[in-house]
TORSEKE-889507 format. One record per residue: x, y, z of N, C-alpha, C in turn; residue number from 1. Coordinates in nm, 2 decimals. Layout:
# residues N
nx->X, ny->Y, nz->Z, cax->X, cay->Y, caz->Z, cx->X, cy->Y, cz->Z, n->NUM
...
END
This chain:
# residues 196
nx->4.12, ny->1.98, nz->12.16, cax->4.11, cay->1.82, caz->12.25, cx->4.01, cy->1.77, cz->12.20, n->1
nx->4.05, ny->1.57, nz->12.24, cax->3.95, cay->1.47, caz->12.13, cx->3.96, cy->1.38, cz->12.26, n->2
nx->3.86, ny->1.33, nz->12.21, cax->3.86, cay->1.15, caz->12.29, cx->3.85, cy->1.07, cz->12.18, n->3
nx->3.93, ny->0.97, nz->12.23, cax->3.94, cay->0.89, caz->12.08, cx->3.89, cy->0.79, cz->12.11, n->4
nx->3.81, ny->0.73, nz->11.98, cax->3.82, cay->0.56, caz->11.99, cx->3.89, cy->0.44, cz->11.94, n->5
nx->3.93, ny->0.37, nz->11.98, cax->3.95, cay->0.24, caz->11.94, cx->3.97, cy->0.20, cz->12.00, n->6
nx->3.95, ny->0.00, nz->11.88, cax->3.98, cay->-0.09, caz->12.02, cx->4.12, cy->-0.10, cz->11.98, n->7
nx->4.09, ny->-0.21, nz->12.11, cax->4.27, cay->-0.32, caz->12.15, cx->4.23, cy->-0.47, cz->12.18, n->8
nx->4.31, ny->-0.51, nz->12.19, cax->4.29, cay->-0.69, caz->12.20, cx->4.30, cy->-0.70, cz->12.37, n->9
nx->4.26, ny->-0.82, nz->12.43, cax->4.26, cay->-0.84, caz->12.53, cx->4.44, cy->-0.87, cz->12.64, n->10
nx->4.51, ny->-0.78, nz->12.56, cax->4.61, cay->-0.77, caz->12.59, cx->4.73, cy->-0.62, cz->12.56, n->11
nx->4.61, ny->-0.55, nz->12.54, cax->4.60, cay->-0.41, caz->12.54, cx->4.69, cy->-0.34, cz->12.36, n->12
nx->4.68, ny->-0.43, nz->12.27, cax->4.72, cay->-0.45, caz->12.16, cx->4.61, cy->-0.37, cz->12.11, n->13
nx->4.66, ny->-0.28, nz->11.99, cax->4.60, cay->-0.20, caz->11.93, cx->4.56, cy->-0.24, cz->11.84, n->14
nx->4.42, ny->-0.27, nz->11.75, cax->4.33, cay->-0.34, caz->11.66, cx->4.27, cy->-0.28, cz->11.57, n->15
nx->4.31, ny->-0.18, nz->11.49, cax->4.32, cay->-0.11, caz->11.36, cx->4.11, cy->-0.25, cz->11.30, n->16
nx->4.15, ny->-0.38, nz->11.31, cax->4.11, cay->-0.38, caz->11.24, cx->3.94, cy->-0.35, cz->11.31, n->17
nx->3.90, ny->-0.38, nz->11.42, cax->3.84, cay->-0.34, caz->11.51, cx->3.72, cy->-0.24, cz->11.52, n->18
nx->3.78, ny->-0.14, nz->11.45, cax->3.74, cay->-0.02, caz->11.38, cx->3.65, cy->-0.03, cz->11.28, n->19
nx->3.70, ny->-0.04, nz->11.19, cax->3.59, cay->-0.18, caz->11.08, cx->3.43, cy->-0.24, cz->11.12, n->20
nx->3.50, ny->-0.34, nz->11.24, cax->3.39, cay->-0.45, caz->11.24, cx->3.33, cy->-0.37, cz->11.35, n->21
nx->3.33, ny->-0.30, nz->11.46, cax->3.18, cay->-0.25, caz->11.55, cx->3.18, cy->-0.13, cz->11.54, n->22
nx->3.26, ny->-0.06, nz->11.44, cax->3.26, cay->0.09, caz->11.48, cx->3.35, cy->0.18, cz->11.55, n->23
nx->3.34, ny->0.30, nz->11.57, cax->3.36, cay->0.37, caz->11.64, cx->3.26, cy->0.46, cz->11.75, n->24
nx->3.32, ny->0.36, nz->11.89, cax->3.25, cay->0.34, caz->12.05, cx->3.32, cy->0.44, cz->12.12, n->25
nx->3.31, ny->0.51, nz->12.16, cax->3.30, cay->0.60, caz->12.28, cx->3.30, cy->0.58, cz->12.47, n->26
nx->3.41, ny->0.64, nz->12.53, cax->3.37, cay->0.58, caz->12.70, cx->3.33, cy->0.73, cz->12.69, n->27
nx->3.19, ny->0.75, nz->12.77, cax->3.13, cay->0.84, caz->12.81, cx->3.04, cy->0.83, cz->12.95, n->28
nx->3.02, ny->0.90, nz->13.02, cax->2.94, cay->0.89, caz->13.14, cx->2.84, cy->1.01, cz->13.14, n->29
nx->2.71, ny->0.84, nz->13.15, cax->2.59, cay->0.95, caz->13.17, cx->2.51, cy->0.94, cz->13.28, n->30
nx->2.41, ny->1.00, nz->13.34, cax->2.39, cay->1.09, caz->13.40, cx->2.27, cy->1.15, cz->13.43, n->31
nx->2.13, ny->1.18, nz->13.55, cax->2.04, cay->1.21, caz->13.58, cx->2.12, cy->1.42, cz->13.55, n->32
nx->2.06, ny->1.48, nz->13.47, cax->2.07, cay->1.64, caz->13.49, cx->2.12, cy->1.73, cz->13.53, n->33
nx->2.02, ny->1.66, nz->13.73, cax->1.98, cay->1.72, caz->13.83, cx->2.14, cy->1.69, cz->13.93, n->34
nx->2.21, ny->1.58, nz->13.84, cax->2.38, cay->1.51, caz->13.88, cx->2.48, cy->1.63, cz->13.87, n->35
nx->2.43, ny->1.79, nz->13.78, cax->2.56, cay->1.82, caz->13.76, cx->2.53, cy->1.92, cz->13.85, n->36
nx->2.64, ny->1.89, nz->14.01, cax->2.54, cay->2.02, caz->14.12, cx->2.62, cy->2.20, cz->14.05, n->37
nx->2.54, ny->2.24, nz->14.12, cax->2.59, cay->2.39, caz->14.11, cx->2.67, cy->2.49, cz->14.27, n->38
nx->2.70, ny->2.63, nz->14.21, cax->2.69, cay->2.69, caz->14.38, cx->2.58, cy->2.69, cz->14.42, n->39
nx->2.51, ny->2.75, nz->14.59, cax->2.42, cay->2.75, caz->14.60, cx->2.50, cy->2.89, cz->14.63, n->40
nx->2.35, ny->2.97, nz->14.52, cax->2.38, cay->3.14, caz->14.55, cx->2.33, cy->3.18, cz->14.66, n->41
nx->2.21, ny->3.12, nz->14.72, cax->2.11, cay->3.22, caz->14.85, cx->2.27, cy->3.20, cz->14.98, n->42
nx->2.29, ny->3.08, nz->15.00, cax->2.42, cay->3.05, caz->15.08, cx->2.55, cy->3.08, cz->15.10, n->43
nx->2.62, ny->3.10, nz->14.98, cax->2.78, cay->3.08, caz->14.90, cx->2.84, cy->3.00, cz->14.90, n->44
nx->2.78, ny->2.82, nz->14.95, cax->2.83, cay->2.74, caz->15.02, cx->2.87, cy->2.65, cz->14.90, n->45
nx->2.96, ny->2.59, nz->14.90, cax->3.08, cay->2.50, caz->14.77, cx->2.96, cy->2.40, cz->14.74, n->46
nx->2.98, ny->2.33, nz->14.63, cax->2.85, cay->2.24, caz->14.58, cx->2.92, cy->2.09, cz->14.64, n->47
nx->2.86, ny->1.99, nz->14.76, cax->2.88, cay->1.85, caz->14.79, cx->2.93, cy->1.79, cz->14.66, n->48
nx->3.03, ny->1.69, nz->14.73, cax->3.05, cay->1.61, caz->14.57, cx->2.95, cy->1.50, cz->14.50, n->49
nx->2.96, ny->1.53, nz->14.42, cax->2.79, cay->1.44, caz->14.36, cx->2.83, cy->1.26, cz->14.31, n->50
nx->2.66, ny->1.26, nz->14.39, cax->2.60, cay->1.09, caz->14.37, cx->2.69, cy->1.01, cz->14.32, n->51
nx->2.79, ny->0.90, nz->14.34, cax->2.80, cay->0.82, caz->14.25, cx->2.75, cy->0.74, cz->14.15, n->52
nx->2.59, ny->0.71, nz->14.21, cax->2.53, cay->0.65, caz->14.26, cx->2.41, cy->0.73, cz->14.17, n->53
nx->2.44, ny->0.83, nz->14.13, cax->2.34, cay->0.90, caz->14.00, cx->2.39, cy->0.89, cz->13.90, n->54
nx->2.54, ny->0.86, nz->13.84, cax->2.59, cay->0.81, caz->13.71, cx->2.68, cy->0.70, cz->13.67, n->55
nx->2.68, ny->0.64, nz->13.57, cax->2.73, cay->0.53, caz->13.47, cx->2.80, cy->0.54, cz->13.39, n->56
nx->2.92, ny->0.46, nz->13.34, cax->3.00, cay->0.49, caz->13.24, cx->3.01, cy->0.39, cz->13.14, n->57
nx->2.95, ny->0.43, nz->13.04, cax->2.95, cay->0.31, caz->12.99, cx->2.96, cy->0.34, cz->12.82, n->58
nx->2.99, ny->0.29, nz->12.67, cax->3.07, cay->0.24, caz->12.57, cx->2.91, cy->0.27, cz->12.46, n->59
nx->2.92, ny->0.42, nz->12.36, cax->2.83, cay->0.39, caz->12.30, cx->2.88, cy->0.43, cz->12.20, n->60
nx->2.84, ny->0.36, nz->12.08, cax->2.84, cay->0.36, caz->11.92, cx->2.83, cy->0.48, cz->11.85, n->61
nx->2.89, ny->0.59, nz->11.79, cax->2.96, cay->0.68, caz->11.73, cx->2.89, cy->0.62, cz->11.62, n->62
nx->2.71, ny->0.69, nz->11.58, cax->2.62, cay->0.68, caz->11.47, cx->2.57, cy->0.80, cz->11.40, n->63
nx->2.65, ny->0.80, nz->11.30, cax->2.61, cay->0.97, caz->11.26, cx->2.44, cy->0.95, cz->11.15, n->64
nx->2.43, ny->0.76, nz->11.13, cax->2.28, cay->0.78, caz->11.07, cx->2.21, cy->0.78, cz->11.23, n->65
nx->2.16, ny->0.77, nz->11.32, cax->2.08, cay->0.79, caz->11.40, cx->2.07, cy->0.99, cz->11.38, n->66
nx->1.91, ny->1.04, nz->11.41, cax->1.92, cay->1.15, caz->11.42, cx->1.93, cy->1.19, cz->11.59, n->67
nx->1.87, ny->1.11, nz->11.68, cax->1.93, cay->1.13, caz->11.83, cx->1.99, cy->1.03, cz->11.91, n->68
nx->2.02, ny->1.10, nz->11.99, cax->2.11, cay->0.97, caz->12.10, cx->1.96, cy->0.85, cz->12.12, n->69
nx->2.04, ny->0.74, nz->12.17, cax->1.97, cay->0.66, caz->12.20, cx->2.05, cy->0.56, cz->12.31, n->70
nx->1.97, ny->0.53, nz->12.41, cax->2.05, cay->0.42, caz->12.52, cx->1.96, cy->0.31, cz->12.59, n->71
nx->2.03, ny->0.25, nz->12.56, cax->1.94, cay->0.09, caz->12.69, cx->1.85, cy->0.16, cz->12.74, n->72
nx->1.66, ny->0.06, nz->12.75, cax->1.67, cay->0.13, caz->12.86, cx->1.67, cy->0.04, cz->13.00, n->73
nx->1.78, ny->-0.02, nz->13.02, cax->1.84, cay->-0.05, caz->13.15, cx->1.91, cy->0.08, cz->13.18, n->74
nx->1.99, ny->0.14, nz->13.14, cax->2.07, cay->0.17, caz->13.20, cx->1.99, cy->0.32, cz->13.25, n->75
nx->1.89, ny->0.37, nz->13.18, cax->1.81, cay->0.47, caz->13.21, cx->1.76, cy->0.42, cz->13.31, n->76
nx->1.69, ny->0.32, nz->13.40, cax->1.65, cay->0.23, caz->13.47, cx->1.70, cy->0.21, cz->13.64, n->77
nx->1.84, ny->0.24, nz->13.53, cax->1.98, cay->0.19, caz->13.68, cx->1.97, cy->0.30, cz->13.72, n->78
nx->2.00, ny->0.43, nz->13.69, cax->2.02, cay->0.55, caz->13.69, cx->1.86, cy->0.59, cz->13.78, n->79
nx->1.75, ny->0.52, nz->13.78, cax->1.65, cay->0.57, caz->13.86, cx->1.50, cy->0.67, cz->13.79, n->80
nx->1.57, ny->0.68, nz->13.71, cax->1.51, cay->0.80, caz->13.62, cx->1.31, cy->0.73, cz->13.51, n->81
nx->1.24, ny->0.84, nz->13.51, cax->1.12, cay->0.79, caz->13.53, cx->1.07, cy->0.83, cz->13.36, n->82
nx->1.04, ny->0.76, nz->13.25, cax->1.04, cay->0.84, caz->13.13, cx->0.94, cy->1.00, cz->13.14, n->83
nx->0.92, ny->1.09, nz->13.07, cax->0.91, cay->1.18, caz->13.04, cx->0.83, cy->1.17, cz->12.94, n->84
nx->0.75, ny->1.11, nz->12.88, cax->0.71, cay->1.06, caz->12.75, cx->0.70, cy->0.93, cz->12.71, n->85
nx->0.66, ny->0.91, nz->12.61, cax->0.64, cay->0.79, caz->12.55, cx->0.69, cy->0.84, cz->12.36, n->86
nx->0.76, ny->0.76, nz->12.25, cax->0.78, cay->0.78, caz->12.15, cx->0.82, cy->0.64, cz->12.05, n->87
nx->0.67, ny->0.66, nz->11.94, cax->0.70, cay->0.59, caz->11.82, cx->0.81, cy->0.58, cz->11.76, n->88
nx->0.89, ny->0.47, nz->11.77, cax->1.03, cay->0.46, caz->11.73, cx->1.04, cy->0.36, cz->11.66, n->89
nx->1.06, ny->0.29, nz->11.52, cax->1.10, cay->0.17, caz->11.42, cx->1.25, cy->0.15, cz->11.45, n->90
nx->1.29, ny->0.07, nz->11.49, cax->1.42, cay->-0.02, caz->11.46, cx->1.47, cy->-0.04, cz->11.39, n->91
nx->1.58, ny->-0.13, nz->11.43, cax->1.61, cay->-0.24, caz->11.28, cx->1.51, cy->-0.37, cz->11.24, n->92
nx->1.44, ny->-0.40, nz->11.32, cax->1.33, cay->-0.50, caz->11.34, cx->1.30, cy->-0.44, cz->11.22, n->93
nx->1.18, ny->-0.30, nz->11.22, cax->1.11, cay->-0.23, caz->11.14, cx->0.98, cy->-0.25, cz->11.22, n->94
nx->1.00, ny->-0.28, nz->11.32, cax->0.85, cay->-0.29, caz->11.41, cx->0.79, cy->-0.18, cz->11.46, n->95
nx->0.74, ny->-0.04, nz->11.50, cax->0.71, cay->0.03, caz->11.55, cx->0.72, cy->-0.02, cz->11.72, n->96
nx->0.77, ny->0.02, nz->11.80, cax->0.71, cay->0.00, caz->11.86, cx->0.74, cy->0.15, cz->12.01, n->97
nx->0.64, ny->0.16, nz->12.08, cax->0.67, cay->0.29, caz->12.24, cx->0.76, cy->0.31, cz->12.33, n->98
nx->0.79, ny->0.38, nz->12.29, cax->0.98, cay->0.37, caz->12.34, cx->1.01, cy->0.49, cz->12.49, n->99
nx->1.00, ny->0.50, nz->12.59, cax->0.98, cay->0.61, caz->12.65, cx->1.12, cy->0.70, cz->12.67, n->100
nx->1.08, ny->0.83, nz->12.70, cax->1.19, cay->0.92, caz->12.66, cx->1.24, cy->0.97, cz->12.83, n->101
nx->1.40, ny->0.98, nz->12.83, cax->1.43, cay->1.00, caz->12.94, cx->1.49, cy->1.16, cz->12.92, n->102
nx->1.55, ny->1.24, nz->12.99, cax->1.59, cay->1.36, caz->13.02, cx->1.78, cy->1.29, cz->13.05, n->103
nx->1.88, ny->1.27, nz->12.98, cax->1.98, cay->1.28, caz->13.03, cx->2.10, cy->1.37, cz->13.04, n->104
nx->2.19, ny->1.38, nz->13.14, cax->2.34, cay->1.41, caz->13.03, cx->2.38, cy->1.32, cz->12.99, n->105
nx->2.54, ny->1.35, nz->12.89, cax->2.62, cay->1.21, caz->12.77, cx->2.73, cy->1.31, cz->12.84, n->106
nx->2.79, ny->1.29, nz->12.96, cax->2.94, cay->1.33, caz->12.97, cx->3.10, cy->1.27, cz->12.88, n->107
nx->3.18, ny->1.38, nz->12.79, cax->3.29, cay->1.27, caz->12.70, cx->3.38, cy->1.34, cz->12.76, n->108
nx->3.45, ny->1.23, nz->12.82, cax->3.57, cay->1.30, caz->12.85, cx->3.67, cy->1.33, cz->12.72, n->109
nx->3.77, ny->1.46, nz->12.73, cax->3.81, cay->1.56, caz->12.63, cx->3.93, cy->1.56, cz->12.66, n->110
nx->4.05, ny->1.57, nz->12.57, cax->4.14, cay->1.54, caz->12.66, cx->4.33, cy->1.60, cz->12.56, n->111
nx->4.38, ny->1.68, nz->12.56, cax->4.46, cay->1.71, caz->12.47, cx->4.60, cy->1.61, cz->12.50, n->112
nx->4.65, ny->1.58, nz->12.59, cax->4.71, cay->1.51, caz->12.67, cx->4.78, cy->1.61, cz->12.76, n->113
nx->4.75, ny->1.72, nz->12.75, cax->4.82, cay->1.78, caz->12.93, cx->4.71, cy->1.78, cz->13.03, n->114
nx->4.57, ny->1.91, nz->12.93, cax->4.45, cay->1.89, caz->13.03, cx->4.33, cy->1.76, cz->12.96, n->115
nx->4.22, ny->1.84, nz->13.04, cax->4.16, cay->1.75, caz->13.00, cx->4.03, cy->1.76, cz->13.11, n->116
nx->3.89, ny->1.74, nz->12.97, cax->3.79, cay->1.88, caz->13.05, cx->3.69, cy->1.78, cz->12.96, n->117
nx->3.60, ny->1.81, nz->12.96, cax->3.42, cay->1.70, caz->12.95, cx->3.33, cy->1.80, cz->12.85, n->118
nx->3.32, ny->1.76, nz->12.78, cax->3.21, cay->1.81, caz->12.68, cx->3.08, cy->1.75, cz->12.71, n->119
nx->2.97, ny->1.82, nz->12.75, cax->2.86, cay->1.77, caz->12.89, cx->2.70, cy->1.81, cz->12.74, n->120
nx->2.61, ny->1.72, nz->12.74, cax->2.55, cay->1.72, caz->12.64, cx->2.39, cy->1.66, cz->12.71, n->121
nx->2.33, ny->1.77, nz->12.75, cax->2.15, cay->1.74, caz->12.82, cx->2.08, cy->1.74, cz->12.69, n->122
nx->2.02, ny->1.60, nz->12.68, cax->1.87, cay->1.59, caz->12.54, cx->1.80, cy->1.47, cz->12.58, n->123
nx->1.68, ny->1.51, nz->12.59, cax->1.62, cay->1.38, caz->12.62, cx->1.63, cy->1.28, cz->12.48, n->124
nx->1.67, ny->1.17, nz->12.49, cax->1.72, cay->1.06, caz->12.47, cx->1.60, cy->0.95, cz->12.47, n->125
nx->1.59, ny->0.86, nz->12.41, cax->1.49, cay->0.77, caz->12.31, cx->1.55, cy->0.64, cz->12.47, n->126
nx->1.47, ny->0.55, nz->12.51, cax->1.52, cay->0.44, caz->12.51, cx->1.48, cy->0.27, cz->12.51, n->127
nx->1.58, ny->0.23, nz->12.39, cax->1.48, cay->0.12, caz->12.31, cx->1.51, cy->-0.04, cz->12.42, n->128
nx->1.46, ny->-0.10, nz->12.38, cax->1.49, cay->-0.22, caz->12.45, cx->1.62, cy->-0.28, cz->12.52, n->129
nx->1.67, ny->-0.30, nz->12.57, cax->1.77, cay->-0.37, caz->12.58, cx->1.82, cy->-0.47, cz->12.53, n->130
nx->1.88, ny->-0.56, nz->12.44, cax->1.89, cay->-0.64, caz->12.35, cx->1.93, cy->-0.81, cz->12.50, n->131
nx->1.90, ny->-0.94, nz->12.46, cax->1.94, cay->-1.05, caz->12.54, cx->2.03, cy->-1.05, cz->12.54, n->132
nx->2.06, ny->-1.05, nz->12.40, cax->2.23, cay->-1.09, caz->12.38, cx->2.32, cy->-0.98, cz->12.43, n->133
nx->2.46, ny->-1.03, nz->12.44, cax->2.55, cay->-0.86, caz->12.44, cx->2.59, cy->-0.83, cz->12.35, n->134
nx->2.67, ny->-0.63, nz->12.36, cax->2.71, cay->-0.66, caz->12.26, cx->2.75, cy->-0.47, cz->12.33, n->135
nx->2.86, ny->-0.46, nz->12.18, cax->3.00, cay->-0.43, caz->12.29, cx->3.00, cy->-0.24, cz->12.32, n->136
nx->2.85, ny->-0.20, nz->12.33, cax->2.83, cay->-0.05, caz->12.32, cx->2.65, cy->-0.05, cz->12.38, n->137
nx->2.61, ny->-0.01, nz->12.50, cax->2.44, cay->0.05, caz->12.54, cx->2.42, cy->0.16, cz->12.48, n->138
nx->2.42, ny->0.18, nz->12.36, cax->2.35, cay->0.31, caz->12.26, cx->2.45, cy->0.33, cz->12.18, n->139
nx->2.36, ny->0.49, nz->12.14, cax->2.40, cay->0.54, caz->12.00, cx->2.45, cy->0.65, cz->12.04, n->140
nx->2.57, ny->0.70, nz->11.98, cax->2.54, cay->0.88, caz->12.03, cx->2.54, cy->0.94, cz->11.84, n->141
nx->2.40, ny->1.00, nz->11.86, cax->2.32, cay->1.07, caz->11.76, cx->2.39, cy->1.15, cz->11.68, n->142
nx->2.25, ny->1.22, nz->11.61, cax->2.35, cay->1.36, caz->11.53, cx->2.29, cy->1.49, cz->11.57, n->143
nx->2.19, ny->1.51, nz->11.68, cax->2.22, cay->1.57, caz->11.81, cx->2.31, cy->1.61, cz->11.89, n->144
nx->2.42, ny->1.46, nz->11.91, cax->2.45, cay->1.52, caz->12.03, cx->2.62, cy->1.53, cz->11.91, n->145
nx->2.60, ny->1.40, nz->11.76, cax->2.74, cay->1.50, caz->11.69, cx->2.78, cy->1.66, cz->11.65, n->146
nx->2.66, ny->1.71, nz->11.65, cax->2.63, cay->1.84, caz->11.58, cx->2.73, cy->1.94, cz->11.68, n->147
nx->2.77, ny->1.91, nz->11.75, cax->2.80, cay->1.99, caz->11.85, cx->3.00, cy->1.95, cz->11.83, n->148
nx->3.00, ny->1.90, nz->11.73, cax->3.17, cay->1.81, caz->11.81, cx->3.23, cy->1.77, cz->11.60, n->149
nx->3.34, ny->1.78, nz->11.57, cax->3.35, cay->1.72, caz->11.46, cx->3.46, cy->1.57, cz->11.45, n->150
nx->3.40, ny->1.50, nz->11.37, cax->3.48, cay->1.37, caz->11.38, cx->3.60, cy->1.36, cz->11.25, n->151
nx->3.67, ny->1.28, nz->11.32, cax->3.81, cay->1.20, caz->11.25, cx->3.85, cy->1.15, cz->11.25, n->152
nx->3.77, ny->1.09, nz->11.12, cax->3.76, cay->0.88, caz->11.14, cx->3.94, cy->0.82, cz->10.99, n->153
nx->4.02, ny->0.83, nz->11.08, cax->4.09, cay->0.72, caz->11.01, cx->4.10, cy->0.57, cz->10.97, n->154
nx->4.03, ny->0.55, nz->10.94, cax->4.01, cay->0.40, caz->10.87, cx->4.14, cy->0.27, cz->10.92, n->155
nx->4.25, ny->0.35, nz->10.83, cax->4.33, cay->0.27, caz->10.80, cx->4.43, cy->0.29, cz->10.96, n->156
nx->4.43, ny->0.37, nz->10.99, cax->4.50, cay->0.38, caz->11.14, cx->4.48, cy->0.25, cz->11.22, n->157
nx->4.32, ny->0.28, nz->11.24, cax->4.18, cay->0.24, caz->11.34, cx->4.14, cy->0.28, cz->11.42, n->158
nx->4.13, ny->0.44, nz->11.41, cax->4.07, cay->0.51, caz->11.55, cx->4.00, cy->0.64, cz->11.49, n->159
nx->3.92, ny->0.67, nz->11.57, cax->3.80, cay->0.77, caz->11.52, cx->3.81, cy->0.88, cz->11.65, n->160
nx->3.91, ny->0.98, nz->11.57, cax->3.90, cay->1.10, caz->11.73, cx->3.77, cy->1.21, cz->11.73, n->161
nx->3.69, ny->1.19, nz->11.89, cax->3.57, cay->1.33, caz->11.84, cx->3.68, cy->1.38, cz->11.90, n->162
nx->3.62, ny->1.54, nz->11.85, cax->3.70, cay->1.67, caz->11.82, cx->3.68, cy->1.76, cz->11.94, n->163
nx->3.64, ny->1.86, nz->12.03, cax->3.54, cay->1.94, caz->12.10, cx->3.60, cy->2.02, cz->12.16, n->164
nx->3.58, ny->2.18, nz->12.17, cax->3.59, cay->2.25, caz->12.24, cx->3.70, cy->2.30, cz->12.29, n->165
nx->3.80, ny->2.42, nz->12.28, cax->3.90, cay->2.41, caz->12.40, cx->3.85, cy->2.45, cz->12.52, n->166
nx->3.89, ny->2.40, nz->12.60, cax->3.85, cay->2.43, caz->12.80, cx->3.80, cy->2.58, cz->12.84, n->167
nx->3.82, ny->2.68, nz->12.77, cax->3.78, cay->2.85, caz->12.77, cx->3.60, cy->2.86, cz->12.75, n->168
nx->3.58, ny->2.76, nz->12.62, cax->3.45, cay->2.79, caz->12.58, cx->3.36, cy->2.66, cz->12.68, n->169
nx->3.26, ny->2.73, nz->12.65, cax->3.15, cay->2.68, caz->12.67, cx->3.14, cy->2.55, cz->12.67, n->170
nx->3.11, ny->2.43, nz->12.79, cax->3.12, cay->2.33, caz->12.75, cx->2.98, cy->2.24, cz->12.78, n->171
nx->2.84, ny->2.25, nz->12.84, cax->2.77, cay->2.21, caz->12.83, cx->2.67, cy->2.30, cz->12.71, n->172
nx->2.59, ny->2.20, nz->12.65, cax->2.51, cay->2.20, caz->12.56, cx->2.43, cy->2.19, cz->12.60, n->173
nx->2.31, ny->2.13, nz->12.48, cax->2.13, cay->2.12, caz->12.55, cx->2.09, cy->2.08, cz->12.39, n->174
nx->2.02, ny->1.98, nz->12.38, cax->1.96, cay->1.92, caz->12.28, cx->1.84, cy->2.06, cz->12.24, n->175
nx->1.80, ny->2.00, nz->12.11, cax->1.73, cay->2.08, caz->12.04, cx->1.56, cy->2.15, cz->12.13, n->176
nx->1.55, ny->2.02, nz->12.18, cax->1.43, cay->2.05, caz->12.30, cx->1.46, cy->2.17, cz->12.41, n->177
nx->1.51, ny->2.13, nz->12.48, cax->1.62, cay->2.24, caz->12.60, cx->1.63, cy->2.27, cz->12.53, n->178
nx->1.61, ny->2.41, nz->12.44, cax->1.68, cay->2.54, caz->12.45, cx->1.60, cy->2.59, cz->12.53, n->179
nx->1.69, ny->2.70, nz->12.61, cax->1.64, cay->2.82, caz->12.71, cx->1.50, cy->2.90, cz->12.63, n->180
nx->1.42, ny->2.97, nz->12.64, cax->1.32, cay->3.03, caz->12.56, cx->1.37, cy->3.12, cz->12.54, n->181
nx->1.41, ny->3.25, nz->12.68, cax->1.42, cay->3.32, caz->12.76, cx->1.58, cy->3.39, cz->12.62, n->182
nx->1.66, ny->3.25, nz->12.56, cax->1.75, cay->3.29, caz->12.50, cx->1.71, cy->3.33, cz->12.38, n->183
nx->1.64, ny->3.29, nz->12.28, cax->1.57, cay->3.28, caz->12.15, cx->1.51, cy->3.39, cz->12.18, n->184
nx->1.42, ny->3.42, nz->12.24, cax->1.34, cay->3.56, caz->12.28, cx->1.44, cy->3.67, cz->12.26, n->185
nx->1.54, ny->3.68, nz->12.30, cax->1.58, cay->3.79, caz->12.30, cx->1.70, cy->3.72, cz->12.18, n->186
nx->1.72, ny->3.68, nz->12.15, cax->1.76, cay->3.66, caz->11.98, cx->1.67, cy->3.70, cz->11.88, n->187
nx->1.51, ny->3.68, nz->11.87, cax->1.40, cay->3.72, caz->11.78, cx->1.42, cy->3.87, cz->11.78, n->188
nx->1.43, ny->4.00, nz->11.92, cax->1.41, cay->4.05, caz->11.94, cx->1.49, cy->4.13, cz->11.89, n->189
nx->1.67, ny->4.10, nz->11.88, cax->1.77, cay->4.11, caz->11.86, cx->1.74, cy->4.19, cz->11.71, n->190
nx->1.75, ny->4.02, nz->11.62, cax->1.68, cay->4.02, caz->11.46, cx->1.62, cy->4.11, cz->11.45, n->191
nx->1.49, ny->4.20, nz->11.53, cax->1.41, cay->4.25, caz->11.45, cx->1.48, cy->4.43, cz->11.49, n->192
nx->1.56, ny->4.42, nz->11.58, cax->1.58, cay->4.56, caz->11.60, cx->1.69, cy->4.59, cz->11.46, n->193
nx->1.82, ny->4.49, nz->11.48, cax->1.86, cay->4.47, caz->11.31, cx->1.78, cy->4.51, cz->11.15, n->194
nx->1.66, ny->4.50, nz->11.13, cax->1.62, cay->4.49, caz->11.03, cx->1.57, cy->4.67, cz->11.03, n->195
nx->1.56, ny->4.73, nz->11.13, cax->1.44, cay->4.86, caz->11.17, cx->1.60, cy->4.91, cz->11.13, n->196
END
């Protein structure tokens, strides 16, 4: 299962040089974590249709140099998100800036031609200032996101594939800041038992 990042001219013609000029850009869906509805176990009802205003489709640059996934602050605000805290960040301007941190879900469409699925990643993401001039992407997919996937960068052919897991494997991943404490405790207990 993969998501292809490639550039095309306005007429739809594949433009291989675009990969070198702009970098690999993925089309993703950003949403609030509570946007991912689940079956209501209390009464067995099926989940309602998701609120389309709670998600937005954006283009994000695949950036192996970024530790964390970063989004334009305006995107988070358009989803009605409130910062969970502020964190000092130093960007390309080398000027420290207190940036809001949001809890967000990134959904990456994956396909093998016949089947389609979504790779979902929920984590704390830094909201950087939205630049005054437009650019071809709205954020960076950092190593926290990419650590769950595989990249196949084909410079000569002008595309990059983001390769995910088959649909029968778990498709919702959490960033390191959201690891389930109960699961970690169970893993620690199992390691202790194995030592004895």
